[in-house]
N, C-alpha and C positions, 0 to 999 in steps of 0.2 A: 738454394743452399741454406741450411739452418745456421742461425747465428750461435756463436759461442756464448755460454752462460756467464753472467756476472752477478754477484751478490753484493748488495749494499746493505750494511748492517748499522743500525743506529742504536747506541746505548746511552743511558743517562741515569739519573737518580741514584739509588742505593748501590747499584753495581759499581759505579765509579767511587763512591764514598768508602766502600768496605774492601780492603785489600784482598781478603779471602775470596769474596765474590768476584772481584775483578780478575784475579789470577785464574779462577775456575773458568770464567767466561773466555779469557784470552786463550786458554788451552783449547777450548771448544772451537774458537774462531780459527786458531792455527790449524786445526784438523779439518776445517771446512774445505772441501775440494773446489778447485777451479779459481778463477779470478775473483778478487773481492776488494771492497772499499769499506773502511770503517769510518763512521761519523759519531762524534761524541759531544755531549754537553759538559756540564760541570757547575751548574747553578748553585747547588748547595755549598760546594767548596768555595765558590766566589763570594757567597754571602758571608761565610765564616771568615774568610780572609779580610773582606771589607770591614767586618766588625772588629777584628784584631787591629786594623789600621784606623779605627775610629770613624769609619765612613758608614753612614746609614744607608741600608738598601731600601729603596722605595719601590713598592709593587702596586700596580693597579689591575684589578681583575686577573690576578695571577701572572701578570706580565711585568717584567722589570723595566723601570725607568732608567735609561743609561745616560747619566750626565758624564762630564769629562773625567771626573775622578773615578767613577764606576767603570768607565771604559778602560782606564789604565789598569784597574784591578782585574777586569775580565781578560784583558790581553795577557797579563802576567799569569793568571791562573789557567785559562783555557789553552792559550798558545804556548805557554811555558810548562808550568808544573804538571798539569794533567796530561797534556799531549806528549811531552817528552818522556814522562814516566811510562806511559803506555807503549811508546815506540821502543824504549829500552827493554821492556818486558817482552815485546814481540820479537825483538832481535834474539833474546835468550831462548825463544821457541823456534828459532831458525826461520822466522818470517822477515824478509828484508823490507821493513816498513819505512815510510817516509812521512814525517809529520808536516801538515800543511794548514795554513789559513787560506781563505779565498784570495788573498793578495798574492800568495806564492804562485808562480808561473801564470799570474793573472787568471786563476782558475774559476773564481766565482765573483762576479760583479753584482753589486746591489745598488738600489736607490735608497737614499735616506728617507725614512718614512715621513710622509706629509703630516703636518700638524693639523689635526681636526679638533675634536673636543679635548684630546689629551696629547701633550707633547711627550713622546717616548724618548726624545733625545737622539743619541747616536745608535739608532736601530735601523737595520737594513732589510729591505724586501728584495729578494733575489730577482735579477732581471736577465742574467746571462751566465751560462756555464760553458767554459772552454773545453768542450768534450775532446777535441783533437789533442790538446796539451795533456789532459788527464790520461788519455789513451796512450800517449807516448810513454808515460811512466808505467802503465800497466803492461804494455808490450815489452818494456825493459825488465819485466818481472819484479817491479817494486809494488808494494801494497800501500796505497795512499791512506793516511789517517787524518781526516779533516776535523778540526775543532770548529766551534760555532761562531766563527768570525769571518766576515767577508770584507770587501772594500768597494769604494765608489769609483775607482779609476783615477781619482784626483788626489790621492795621498791620504784619504780618510778611511780608517778602519771602522767597521760597523758591527755591532752585536746582532747576531742573526739566529733565529730559531733553528735548532739542530734538526728537528723533524722536517722542517721545510727544506733545509739544505739536503737532507737524505733524499727527499722527494724530487727536488729539482735536479740534483746530480743524476739520479736514476733516469729521469726523463731525458736529460742530455745524452746519457750513455746508451739509451735504448735505440738510438739510431744505428749503433754499432754492435750492440750485444742484446741477448735475450735477458732482460734485467728483472731481478726479484728484490724487493725491499723486505728486510726484517726489522720491525720495530720491537726492540727488546727492552722490557721494563719489569716491574715487580709482579704484576698481575699475570694470571695464566693466559689471558687473552681478552677479547671483548666479552663482558659479562652481562647476562640478562638481569642479574641481581648483584649490585655492587658489594653486598654483604656476604655473598656466597661465591667463594673462589672456584667452586666446581660447576658454576652455571655458565660455562664457556659456550659461546656461539661459535661452532667450529667452522661453519661456512657462511660467508656473507657476500651478497652481491648488491647491486644498486636497488633492486626491488625489495629485498629483505631489509636493507638499511632504511629505505624510506618508510617501510611499515613500522620498524622499531622506533623511528623518529616520531612518527605520527602517534604511536602508543605511549610515547614518553619513556621508553625503555633504555635510553642511552644517557649515561651520566654526563654532566656538562663538560668535565675535563677531557672526556673522550672525543667530543665533537670536533675540535680543531684537528686532532690526530686523524680522524676518519675523513675529514674534508681533504687533508693532504693525501691520504690514500687514494681517494677517488679521483682527485686531480691528476695524480701520477698514472693511474690506470687508464684514464681517458686520453692520456698523452703518450702512450707507447710502452708503459711498463707492463710486464706480463702478469705479475702476481705480487701481492703484499701479504706477509705473514706477521701476526702480532701475538706476542706472548712473552714468557720468561725465557731464561737461557736454556731450558729443557727443549726448546724448539730444535736445538742443534744436536740432540741425541736421537739416534735412529729409532729407539723404542717408544718415543713419546709422540702422541698425536693430539694431545690436549692443548691446542692453541687455535687461533683464528686465522683461517685462510680467506683472503679477500680477492675476488675477481670482479670484472665488470659485469 
């Protein structure tokens, strides 16, 4: 018997920052058929809020150092401002959304990242997804909206990469559903030339990926995203699509589809 389809959509960056872009995306999301889960970041908004509060945002290699004060801001911004704003907008579009952190219904547990050369602070690496609990929400016709916060099971919230959350949730749910991940950002997809928006690589598998890596044709910022993609595909996810919000319009095929 074939499994029911489940779409896991991750958004971040300018889509969250700009109300017009967010409203347009949420309209497309609401029209997406079948069961779905939304995962969002909100780093730019958190940085702006931290700055207003006089808290300096520390980044190393593009990754945020999450000290106690920063974690408080992230919890307010991701779990509060961004998440609840999105949930309210979805309700207006007749989507019965429920906003969650990984602590809610014990849905996503993480380990605090080990200190090696860099102490990232209160940052979590996902170790466990409660797919049965998440599935109960889906079966009750709720649409989960996860922000980029997990917990360690001992009362500690942890800042967690939203791309990774999307990937790990998709892996967890793939035992029950035919899962597809959509990574939604500003670019049209994975590009051969970062300066040419039209140089989209439409189909990518592990062989073409390794060749592009060898030839140095993948920009640094895309590497962790693609590592998440192949990790998901190797662990039960059917397909990953990467591109901008036009992925969700029927007439558009200018995005990247990734399979194993």
